[in-house]
Each structure stands twice: as C-alpha cells, then as structure tokens.
N, CA, C and O atoms as a printed pandas DataFrame, in Angstrom:
     atom_number atom_name residue_name chain_id  residue_number  x_coord  y_coord  z_coord
0              1         N          MET        A               1    1.601  118.963  179.029
1              2        CA          MET        A               1    3.052  119.079  179.084
2              3         C          MET        A               1    3.647  117.829  178.458
3              4         O          MET        A               1    3.256  116.717  178.812
4              5         N          SER        A               2    4.566  117.990  177.552
5              6        CA          SER        A               2    5.195  116.848  176.889
6              7         C          SER        A               2    6.299  116.278  177.771
7              8         O          SER        A               2    6.726  116.893  178.748
8              9         N          ARG        A               3    6.741  115.094  177.399
9             10        CA          ARG        A               3    7.829  114.453  178.135
10            11         C          ARG        A               3    9.094  115.304  178.069
11            12         O          ARG        A               3    9.825  115.400  179.055
12            13         N          ASP        A               4    9.361  115.923  176.916
13            14        CA          ASP        A               4   10.530  116.782  176.763
14            15         C          ASP        A               4   10.469  117.984  177.698
15            16         O          ASP        A               4   11.480  118.371  178.284
16            17         N          ASP        A               5    9.268  118.583  177.841
17            18        CA          ASP        A               5    9.110  119.712  178.753
18            19         C          ASP        A               5    9.395  119.284  180.185
19            20         O          ASP        A               5   10.025  120.022  180.943
20            21         N          ASP        A               6    8.933  118.100  180.556
21            22        CA          ASP        A               6    9.144  117.577  181.908
22            23         C          ASP        A               6   10.633  117.411  182.187
23            24         O          ASP        A               6   11.102  117.741  183.276
24            25         N          GLU        A               7   11.381  116.898  181.204
25            26        CA          GLU        A               7   12.817  116.706  181.391
26            27         C          GLU        A               7   13.548  118.025  181.549
27            28         O          GLU        A               7   14.535  118.094  182.281
28            29         N          GLU        A               8   13.088  119.076  180.878
29            30        CA          GLU        A               8   13.744  120.378  180.987
30            31         C          GLU        A               8   13.566  120.997  182.364
31            32         O          GLU        A               8   14.405  121.786  182.797
32            33         N          GLU        A               9   12.492  120.654  183.057
33            34        CA          GLU        A               9   12.209  121.255  184.367
34            35         C          GLU        A               9   12.939  120.555  185.503
35            36         O          GLU        A               9   13.095  121.134  186.578
36            37         N          ARG        A              10   13.387  119.331  185.292
37            38        CA          ARG        A              10   14.055  118.579  186.346
38            39         C          ARG        A              10   15.563  118.694  186.191
39            40         O          ARG        A              10   16.119  118.211  185.205
40            41         N          PRO        A              11   16.239  119.332  187.156
41            42        CA          PRO        A              11   17.699  119.400  187.068
42            43         C          PRO        A              11   18.293  118.007  187.038
43            44         O          PRO        A              11   17.869  117.127  187.788
44            45         N          GLY        A              12   19.261  117.809  186.184
45            46        CA          GLY        A              12   19.944  116.534  186.106
46            47         C          GLY        A              12   19.309  115.567  185.136
47            48         O          GLY        A              12   19.960  114.615  184.706
48            49         N          ALA        A              13   18.053  115.782  184.780
49            50        CA          ALA        A              13   17.392  114.896  183.834
50            51         C          ALA        A              13   17.879  115.227  182.434
51            52         O          ALA        A              13   17.894  116.390  182.031
52            53         N          GLY        A              14   18.272  114.212  181.707
53            54        CA          GLY        A              14   18.705  114.433  180.339
54            55         C          GLY        A              14   19.976  115.256  180.234
55            56         O          GLY        A              14   20.145  115.976  179.249
56            57         N          GLY        A              15   20.883  115.182  181.209
57            58        CA          GLY        A              15   22.159  115.885  181.116
58            59         C          GLY        A              15   22.123  117.298  181.634
59            60         O          GLY        A              15   22.907  118.129  181.175
60            61         N          GLY        A              16   21.245  117.613  182.575
61            62        CA          GLY        A              16   21.167  118.955  183.152
62            63         C          GLY        A              16   22.381  119.288  183.997
63            64         O          GLY        A              16   23.468  118.755  183.775
64            65         N          ILE        A              17   22.198  120.151  184.946
65            66        CA          ILE        A              17   23.310  120.613  185.783
66            67         C          ILE        A              17   23.861  119.499  186.655
67            68         O          ILE        A              17   23.149  118.552  186.991
68            69         N          ASP        A              18   25.111  119.612  187.014
69            70        CA          ASP        A              18   25.759  118.677  187.930
70            71         C          ASP        A              18   26.069  119.441  189.216
71            72         O          ASP        A              18   27.010  120.235  189.251
72            73         N          PRO        A              19   25.285  119.208  190.278
73            74        CA          PRO        A              19   25.524  119.930  191.528
74            75         C          PRO        A              19   26.684  119.370  192.336
75            76         O          PRO        A              19   27.008  119.896  193.400
76            77         N          GLY        A              20   27.316  118.303  191.841
77            78        CA          GLY        A              20   28.372  117.625  192.594
78            79         C          GLY        A              20   29.477  118.525  193.111
79            80         O          GLY        A              20   29.777  118.487  194.304
80            81         N          PRO        A              21   30.097  119.335  192.259
81            82        CA          PRO        A              21   31.190  120.180  192.754
82            83         C          PRO        A              21   30.740  121.199  193.802
83            84         O          PRO        A              21   31.452  121.447  194.775
84            85         N          GLU        A              22   29.569  121.781  193.605
85            86        CA          GLU        A              22   29.078  122.760  194.582
86            87         C          GLU        A              22   28.753  122.088  195.909
87            88         O          GLU        A              22   29.067  122.619  196.974
88            89         N          LEU        A              23   28.118  120.906  195.842
89            90        CA          LEU        A              23   27.814  120.173  197.071
90            91         C          LEU        A              23   29.094  119.761  197.783
91            92         O          LEU        A              23   29.178  119.848  199.008
92            93         N          ALA        A              24   30.086  119.314  197.032
93            94        CA          ALA        A              24   31.360  118.918  197.637
94            95         C          ALA        A              24   31.999  120.096  198.367
95            96         O          ALA        A              24   32.536  119.936  199.463
96            97         N          ALA        A              25   31.941  121.273  197.759
97            98        CA          ALA        A              25   32.514  122.467  198.392
98            99         C          ALA        A              25   31.775  122.816  199.681
99           100         O          ALA        A              25   32.400  123.181  200.676
100          101         N          VAL        A              26   30.451  122.706  199.664
101          102        CA          VAL        A              26   29.657  122.997  200.868
102          103         C          VAL        A              26   30.009  122.015  201.978
103          104         O          VAL        A              26   30.200  122.419  203.125
104          105         N          PHE        A              27   30.098  120.730  201.647
105          106        CA          PHE        A              27   30.441  119.731  202.660
106          107         C          PHE        A              27   31.873  119.897  203.158
107          108         O          PHE        A              27   32.147  119.679  204.339
108          109         N          ASP        A              28   32.778  120.277  202.280
109          110        CA          ASP        A              28   34.153  120.553  202.718
110          111         C          ASP        A              28   34.174  121.706  203.717
111          112         O          ASP        A              28   34.862  121.638  204.735
112          113         N          ASP        A              29   33.422  122.762  203.426
113          114        CA          ASP        A              29   33.336  123.903  204.348
114          115         C          ASP        A              29   32.708  123.491  205.675
115          116         O          ASP        A              29   33.177  123.894  206.740
116          117         N          LEU        A              30   31.647  122.689  205.612
117          118        CA          LEU        A              30   30.985  122.225  206.829
118          119         C          LEU        A              30   31.942  121.379  207.668
119          120         O          LEU        A              30   32.001  121.529  208.888
120          121         N          GLU        A              31   32.682  120.499  207.019
121          122        CA          GLU        A              31   33.647  119.663  207.739
122          123         C          GLU        A              31   34.709  120.522  208.422
123          124         O          GLU        A              31   35.042  120.297  209.586
124          125         N          THR        A              32   35.231  121.494  207.703
125          126        CA          THR        A              32   36.229  122.406  208.283
126          127         C          THR        A              32   35.646  123.131  209.496
127          128         O          THR        A              32   36.306  123.251  210.529
128          129         N          LEU        A              33   34.427  123.606  209.369
129          130        CA          LEU        A              33   33.758  124.317  210.458
130          131         C          LEU        A              33   33.567  123.408  211.671
131          132         O          LEU        A              33   33.819  123.818  212.804
132          133         N          LEU        A              34   33.118  122.163  211.431
133          134        CA          LEU        A              34   32.857  121.240  212.535
134          135         C          LEU        A              34   34.132  120.721  213.194
135          136         O          LEU        A              34   34.074  120.100  214.254
136          137         N          LYS        A              35   35.286  120.974  212.570
137          138        CA          LYS        A              35   36.573  120.604  213.166
138          139         C          LYS        A              35   37.261  121.787  213.840
139          140         O          LYS        A              35   38.334  121.628  214.422
140          141         N          ASN        A              36   36.654  122.972  213.767
141          142        CA          ASN        A              36   37.202  124.176  214.373
142          143         C          ASN        A              36   36.997  124.117  215.889
143          144         O          ASN        A              36   35.888  123.861  216.359
144          145         N          GLY        A              37   38.049  124.351  216.635
145          146        CA          GLY        A              37   37.988  124.258  218.092
146          147         C          GLY        A              37   36.933  125.147  218.729
147          148         O          GLY        A              37   36.247  124.721  219.658
148          149         N          ASP        A              38   36.791  126.375  218.244
149          150        CA          ASP        A              38   35.780  127.278  218.802
150          151         C          ASP        A              38   34.369  126.776  218.524
151          152         O          ASP        A              38   33.482  126.891  219.370
152          153         N          VAL        A              39   34.167  126.224  217.345
153          154        CA          VAL        A              39   32.850  125.686  216.991
154          155         C          VAL        A              39   32.555  124.452  217.836
155          156         O          VAL        A              39   31.447  124.288  218.347
156          157         N          ILE        A              40   33.553  123.592  217.977
157          158        CA          ILE        A              40   33.376  122.402  218.813
158          159         C          ILE        A              40   32.999  122.802  220.231
159          160         O          ILE        A              40   32.091  122.212  220.818
160          161         N          ALA        A              41   33.685  123.801  220.792
161          162        CA          ALA        A              41   33.382  124.261  222.147
162          163         C          ALA        A              41   31.958  124.801  222.241
163          164         O          ALA        A              41   31.243  124.510  223.200
164          165         N          ALA        A              42   31.545  125.589  221.244
165          166        CA          ALA        A              42   30.193  126.154  221.255
166          167         C          ALA        A              42   29.140  125.050  221.171
167          168         O          ALA        A              42   28.133  125.089  221.879
168          169         N          LEU        A              43   29.379  124.064  220.299
169          170        CA          LEU        A              43   28.427  122.958  220.173
170          171         C          LEU        A              43   28.391  122.117  221.438
171          172         O          LEU        A              43   27.319  121.725  221.901
172          173         N          THR        A              44   29.564  121.841  221.995
173          174        CA          THR        A              44   29.645  121.047  223.215
174          175         C          THR        A              44   28.894  121.708  224.357
175          176         O          THR        A              44   28.238  121.031  225.149
176          177         N          SER        A              45   28.988  123.029  224.445
177          178        CA          SER        A              45   28.277  123.736  225.519
178          179         C          SER        A              45   26.762  123.594  225.381
179          180         O          SER        A              45   26.019  123.782  226.344
180          181         N          ARG        A              46   26.317  123.260  224.175
181          182        CA          ARG        A              46   24.887  123.039  223.929
182          183         C          ARG        A              46   24.521  121.557  223.943
183          184         O          ARG        A              46   23.388  121.188  223.632
184          185         N          GLY        A              47   25.488  120.710  224.306
185          186        CA          GLY        A              47   25.235  119.274  224.376
186          187         C          GLY        A              47   25.231  118.595  223.023
187          188         O          GLY        A              47   24.637  117.528  222.865
188          189         N          ILE        A              48   25.887  119.203  222.044
189          190        CA          ILE        A              48   25.946  118.639  220.695
190          191         C          ILE        A              48   27.344  118.102  220.460
191          192         O          ILE        A              48   28.331  118.811  220.653
192          193         N          ASN        A              49   27.427  116.858  220.046
193          194        CA          ASN        A              49   28.697  116.197  219.801
194          195         C          ASN        A              49   29.122  116.457  218.363
195          196         O          ASN        A              49   28.443  116.035  217.427
196          197         N          ALA        A              50   30.233  117.144  218.184
197          198        CA          ALA        A              50   30.713  117.501  216.847
198          199         C          ALA        A              50   31.087  116.272  216.027
199          200         O          ALA        A              50   30.944  116.283  214.805
200          201         N          SER        A              51   31.557  115.226  216.670
201          202        CA          SER        A              51   31.897  114.004  215.946
202          203         C          SER        A              51   30.662  113.371  215.328
203          204         O          SER        A              51   30.706  112.872  214.204
204          205         N          ILE        A              52   29.570  113.393  216.060
205          206        CA          ILE        A              52   28.322  112.850  215.520
206          207         C          ILE        A              52   27.824  113.739  214.383
207          208         O          ILE        A              52   27.317  113.237  213.380
208          209         N          ALA        A              53   27.964  115.040  214.531
209          210        CA          ALA        A              53   27.562  115.960  213.461
210          211         C          ALA        A              53   28.395  115.719  212.205
211          212         O          ALA        A              53   27.867  115.758  211.094
212          213         N          LEU        A              54   29.694  115.470  212.375
213          214        CA          LEU        A              54   30.556  115.149  211.230
214          215         C          LEU        A              54   30.112  113.856  210.551
215          216         O          LEU        A              54   30.084  113.775  209.323
216          217         N          LEU        A              55   29.773  112.861  211.337
217          218        CA          LEU        A              55   29.318  111.598  210.772
218          219         C          LEU        A              55   28.001  111.790  210.021
219          220         O          LEU        A              55   27.796  111.197  208.961
220          221         N          ALA        A              56   27.108  112.618  210.568
221          222        CA          ALA        A              56   25.846  112.904  209.877
222          223         C          ALA        A              56   26.103  113.603  208.545
223          224         O          ALA        A              56   25.447  113.310  207.546
224          225         N          ALA        A              57   27.056  114.524  208.535
225          226        CA          ALA        A              57   27.413  115.209  207.290
226          227         C          ALA        A              57   28.006  114.216  206.290
227          228         O          ALA        A              57   27.706  114.280  205.098
228          229         N          ASP        A              58   28.849  113.296  206.775
229          230        CA          ASP        A              58   29.402  112.254  205.904
230          231         C          ASP        A              58   28.283  111.390  205.326
231          232         O          ASP        A              58   28.314  111.019  204.152
232          233         N          ALA        A              59   27.300  111.078  206.161
233          234        CA          ALA        A              59   26.182  110.261  205.702
234          235         C          ALA        A              59   25.398  110.970  204.601
235          236         O          ALA        A              59   25.036  110.355  203.598
236          237         N          LEU        A              60   25.140  112.251  204.788
237          238        CA          LEU        A              60   24.414  113.001  203.774
238          239         C          LEU        A              60   25.244  113.133  202.505
239          240         O          LEU        A              60   24.711  113.037  201.399
240          241         N          ARG        A              61   26.531  113.351  202.659
241          242        CA          ARG        A              61   27.420  113.429  201.494
242          243         C          ARG        A              61   27.366  112.108  200.712
243          244         O          ARG        A              61   27.284  112.111  199.483
244          245         N          ALA        A              62   27.413  110.991  201.428
245          246        CA          ALA        A              62   27.348  109.676  200.776
246          247         C          ALA        A              62   26.017  109.484  200.058
247          248         O          ALA        A              62   25.980  108.981  198.935
248          249         N          TYR        A              63   24.932  109.882  200.701
249          250        CA          TYR        A              63   23.613  109.736  200.085
250          251         C          TYR        A              63   23.520  110.548  198.797
251          252         O          TYR        A              63   23.017  110.059  197.785
252          253         N          LEU        A              64   24.000  111.775  198.837
253          254        CA          LEU        A              64   23.937  112.640  197.663
254          255         C          LEU        A              64   24.876  112.179  196.556
255          256         O          LEU        A              64   24.697  112.548  195.396
256          257         N          ALA        A              65   25.876  111.375  196.907
257          258        CA          ALA        A              65   26.795  110.813  195.917
258          259         C          ALA        A              65   26.320  109.434  195.453
259          260         O          ALA        A              65   27.054  108.718  194.771
260          261         N          ASP        A              66   25.097  109.068  195.823
261          262        CA          ASP        A              66   24.480  107.794  195.434
262          263         C          ASP        A              66   25.189  106.588  196.039
263          264         O          ASP        A              66   25.173  105.497  195.468
264          265         N          ARG        A              67   25.814  106.794  197.206
265          266        CA          ARG        A              67   26.407  105.695  197.971
266          267         C          ARG        A              67   25.446  105.384  199.110
267          268         O          ARG        A              67   25.738  105.626  200.281
268          269         N          LYS        A              68   24.298  104.845  198.733
269          270        CA          LYS        A              68   23.198  104.684  199.679
270          271         C          LYS        A              68   23.496  103.698  200.804
271          272         O          LYS        A              68   23.056  103.910  201.934
272          273         N          ALA        A              69   24.220  102.643  200.526
273          274        CA          ALA        A              69   24.543  101.678  201.584
274          275         C          ALA        A              69   25.415  102.337  202.657
275          276         O          ALA        A              69   25.175  102.155  203.851
276          277         N          ASP        A              70   26.429  103.102  202.232
277          278        CA          ASP        A              70   27.267  103.832  203.192
278          279         C          ASP        A              70   26.431  104.835  203.977
279          280         O          ASP        A              70   26.573  104.965  205.193
280          281         N          ALA        A              71   25.558  105.541  203.263
281          282        CA          ALA        A              71   24.709  106.540  203.908
282          283         C          ALA        A              71   23.811  105.889  204.949
283          284         O          ALA        A              71   23.685  106.395  206.064
284          285         N          ALA        A              72   23.193  104.785  204.598
285          286        CA          ALA        A              72   22.290  104.106  205.525
286          287         C          ALA        A              72   23.023  103.659  206.783
287          288         O          ALA        A              72   22.512  103.804  207.893
288          289         N          GLU        A              73   24.216  103.118  206.604
289          290        CA          GLU        A              73   24.992  102.658  207.753
290          291         C          GLU        A              73   25.389  103.831  208.650
291          292         O          GLU        A              73   25.282  103.748  209.874
292          293         N          ASP        A              74   25.845  104.920  208.036
293          294        CA          ASP        A              74   26.253  106.087  208.823
294          295         C          ASP        A              74   25.061  106.741  209.511
295          296         O          ASP        A              74   25.154  107.129  210.675
296          297         N          PHE        A              75   23.945  106.866  208.800
297          298        CA          PHE        A              75   22.745  107.446  209.433
298          299         C          PHE        A              75   22.276  106.571  210.588
299          300         O          PHE        A              75   21.842  107.090  211.617
300          301         N          ALA        A              76   22.356  105.257  210.435
301          302        CA          ALA        A              76   21.967  104.356  211.519
302          303         C          ALA        A              76   22.876  104.558  212.734
303          304         O          ALA        A              76   22.407  104.564  213.872
304          305         N          THR        A              77   24.167  104.720  212.487
305          306        CA          THR        A              77   25.111  104.963  213.582
306          307         C          THR        A              77   24.805  106.281  214.264
307          308         O          THR        A              77   24.818  106.366  215.492
308          309         N          VAL        A              78   24.529  107.316  213.473
309          310        CA          VAL        A              78   24.185  108.628  214.042
310          311         C          VAL        A              78   22.954  108.500  214.928
311          312         O          VAL        A              78   22.941  108.987  216.059
312          313         N          ALA        A              79   21.924  107.848  214.414
313          314        CA          ALA        A              79   20.683  107.694  215.188
314          315         C          ALA        A              79   20.935  106.913  216.477
315          316         O          ALA        A              79   20.427  107.278  217.537
316          317         N          GLU        A              80   21.718  105.842  216.385
317          318        CA          GLU        A              80   22.032  105.041  217.569
318          319         C          GLU        A              80   22.792  105.861  218.612
319          320         O          GLU        A              80   22.489  105.799  219.803
320          321         N          GLU        A              81   23.777  106.625  218.156
321          322        CA          GLU        A              81   24.563  107.451  219.081
322          323         C          GLU        A              81   23.689  108.514  219.755
323          324         O          GLU        A              81   23.796  108.730  220.962
324          325         N          ILE        A              82   22.845  109.161  218.995
325          326        CA          ILE        A              82   21.977  110.200  219.567
326          327         C          ILE        A              82   20.989  109.576  220.548
327          328         O          ILE        A              82   20.780  110.103  221.641
328          329         N          ARG        A              83   20.381  108.454  220.160
329          330        CA          ARG        A              83   19.445  107.774  221.075
330          331         C          ARG        A              83   20.145  107.386  222.374
331          332         O          ARG        A              83   19.589  107.551  223.460
332          333         N          GLY        A              84   21.357  106.875  222.257
333          334        CA          GLY        A              84   22.106  106.487  223.456
334          335         C          GLY        A              84   22.369  107.660  224.372
335          336         O          GLY        A              84   22.248  107.542  225.591
336          337         N          ARG        A              85   22.727  108.787  223.792
337          338        CA          ARG        A              85   22.982  109.978  224.605
338          339         C          ARG        A              85   21.692  110.524  225.220
339          340         O          ARG        A              85   21.693  111.002  226.355
340          341         N          LEU        A              86   20.604  110.451  224.474
341          342        CA          LEU        A              86   19.316  110.877  225.027
342          343         C          LEU        A              86   18.917  109.991  226.205
343          344         O          LEU        A              86   18.465  110.487  227.237
344          345         N          ALA        A              87   19.086  108.693  226.047
345          346        CA          ALA        A              87   18.741  107.764  227.121
346          347         C          ALA        A              87   19.608  108.010  228.342
347          348         O          ALA        A              87   19.115  107.990  229.470
348          349         N          ALA        A              88   20.894  108.243  228.125
349          350        CA          ALA        A              88   21.801  108.491  229.254
350          351         C          ALA        A              88   21.420  109.770  229.981
351          352         O          ALA        A              88   21.452  109.817  231.211
352          353         N          SER        A              89   21.058  110.814  229.229
353          354        CA          SER        A              89   20.692  112.066  229.884
354          355         C          SER        A              89   19.337  111.942  230.562
355          356         O          SER        A              89   19.097  112.588  231.582
356          357         N          ALA        A              90   18.452  111.126  230.014
357          358        CA          ALA        A              90   17.146  110.918  230.637
358          359         C          ALA        A              90   17.272  110.153  231.949
359          360         O          ALA        A              90   16.466  110.333  232.862
360          361         N          GLU        A              91   18.275  109.308  232.035
361          362        CA          GLU        A              91   18.515  108.549  233.265
362          363         C          GLU        A              91   19.161  109.413  234.334
363          364         O          GLU        A              91   19.344  108.972  235.469
364          365         N          GLY        A              92   19.506  110.641  233.973
365          366        CA          GLY        A              92   20.104  111.548  234.947
366          367         C          GLY        A              92   21.590  111.361  235.124
367          368         O          GLY        A              92   22.214  112.026  235.952
368          369         N          SER        A              93   22.167  110.445  234.340
369          370        CA          SER        A              93   23.599  110.220  234.503
370          371         C          SER        A              93   24.410  111.329  233.865
371          372         O          SER        A              93   25.499  111.656  234.336
372          373         N          GLY        A              94   23.879  111.919  232.783
373          374        CA          GLY        A              94   24.575  113.004  232.103
374          375         C          GLY        A              94   25.858  112.571  231.434
375          376         O          GLY        A              94   26.638  113.419  231.000
376          377         N          THR        A              95   26.100  111.273  231.336
377          378        CA          THR        A              95   27.348  110.812  230.732
378          379         C          THR        A              95   27.357  111.038  229.240
379          380         O          THR        A              95   26.388  110.742  228.541
380          381         N          ASP        A              96   28.454  111.559  228.770
381          382        CA          ASP        A              96   28.746  111.717  227.358
382          383         C          ASP        A              96   27.778  112.623  226.622
383          384         O          ASP        A              96   27.708  112.556  225.394
384          385         N          ALA        A              97   27.033  113.461  227.312
385          386        CA          ALA        A              97   26.093  114.340  226.636
386          387         C          ALA        A              97   26.783  115.297  225.691
387          388         O          ALA        A              97   26.231  115.633  224.644
388          389         N          GLY        A              98   27.971  115.741  226.035
389          390        CA          GLY        A              98   28.676  116.661  225.145
390          391         C          GLY        A              98   30.076  116.199  224.822
391          392         O          GLY        A              98   30.900  116.987  224.358
392          393         N          SER        A              99   30.354  114.939  225.059
393          394        CA          SER        A              99   31.696  114.420  224.835
394          395         C          SER        A              99   32.074  114.500  223.371
395          396         O          SER        A              99   31.223  114.406  222.487
396          397         N          GLN        A             100   33.354  114.674  223.131
397          398        CA          GLN        A             100   33.830  114.726  221.760
398          399         C          GLN        A             100   34.467  113.415  221.342
399          400         O          GLN        A             100   35.225  113.387  220.372
400          401         N          GLY        A             101   34.181  112.328  222.044
401          402        CA          GLY        A             101   34.703  111.034  221.641
402          403         C          GLY        A             101   34.125  110.633  220.294
403          404         O          GLY        A             101   33.010  111.016  219.938
404          405         N          GLU        A             102   34.897  109.861  219.559
405          406        CA          GLU        A             102   34.442  109.425  218.238
406          407         C          GLU        A             102   33.290  108.441  218.395
407          408         O          GLU        A             102   33.367  107.522  219.211
408          409         N          PRO        A             103   32.228  108.622  217.626
409          410        CA          PRO        A             103   31.186  107.606  217.632
410          411         C          PRO        A             103   31.737  106.320  217.024
411          412         O          PRO        A             103   32.600  106.353  216.147
412          413         N          SER        A             104   31.228  105.199  217.498
413          414        CA          SER        A             104   31.701  103.942  216.936
414          415         C          SER        A             104   31.184  103.816  215.513
415          416         O          SER        A             104   30.028  104.130  215.226
416          417         N          ARG        A             105   32.045  103.358  214.637
417          418        CA          ARG        A             105   31.664  103.207  213.238
418          419         C          ARG        A             105   31.943  101.773  212.835
419          420         O          ARG        A             105   33.071  101.292  212.940
420          421         N          SER        A             106   30.923  101.107  212.384
421          422        CA          SER        A             106   31.099   99.714  212.014
422          423         C          SER        A             106   31.556   99.549  210.582
423          424         O          SER        A             106   31.879   98.431  210.179
424          425         N          ASN        A             107   31.597  100.609  209.796
425          426        CA          ASN        A             107   31.991  100.461  208.404
426          427         C          ASN        A             107   33.499  100.636  208.203
427          428         O          ASN        A             107   33.980  100.572  207.072
428          429         N          GLY        A             108   34.237  100.850  209.269
429          430        CA          GLY        A             108   35.685  100.904  209.215
430          431         C          GLY        A             108   36.268  102.138  208.582
431          432         O          GLY        A             108   37.464  102.170  208.293
432          433         N          ARG        A             109   35.457  103.166  208.353
433          434        CA          ARG        A             109   35.971  104.370  207.710
434          435         C          ARG        A             109   36.460  105.354  208.732
435          436         O          ARG        A             109   36.306  106.488  208.277
436          437         N          ARG        A             110   36.899  105.369  209.727
437          438        CA          ARG        A             110   37.462  106.355  210.636
438          439         C          ARG        A             110   38.062  105.660  211.779
439          440         O          ARG        A             110   38.602  106.303  212.679
C-alpha cells in the first residue's frame, strides 16, 4: 500500500471530510436533551446527575475540537465529582447521589 493509498483511507488526512458540523449538531442535540426537565427527572431517578453528564459532554466536545487542555480539566472534574458521589453513597450517607447541583468547575466556564 502506498502512502497516497493510506491517506485516502483515513478521514481528514490530506483534506478529507470535516466532521465538525455534524459533531456540533449531535452535541447541541445532546445538550438540549440533558437540559430537558423530563430527562433530568428520569436520570435523577437513576442516580445520574445531569449537570455532570453535561460537563462530560462539554469535555468530549472540547477534545474533539482539539482543545485538549480544556477537555482534560473537564474530564478530571467529571471523574472527581463521580468519585465523590460514589464515596458518599458507599458511606451510606446517600448525599447528593442524584442532586442537580452544578459540579464545581475550576476553569471558570459556567
């Protein structure tokens, strides 16, 4: 296989497709869904915090947009928040297991 053949098989290599607009639309839809009151209620009943899910989506959006430092910071915050909630539920306190409070963000974006 020649180098030219290799470039043709990899999307984005050598000016291939740009998935940016499609990815942006998917993330916009996901954000809208995660802000829907009925969805928030359904997730909360399962112990899933919609605010943390939104932050995780923001982190993935940043990573896919090549904003790796923002992505790393947001993913770290998501992991910290989830670990904290797991620890709290393991202690039997049950605090904040499904709360919709905003996760703390150290990057100042929310």
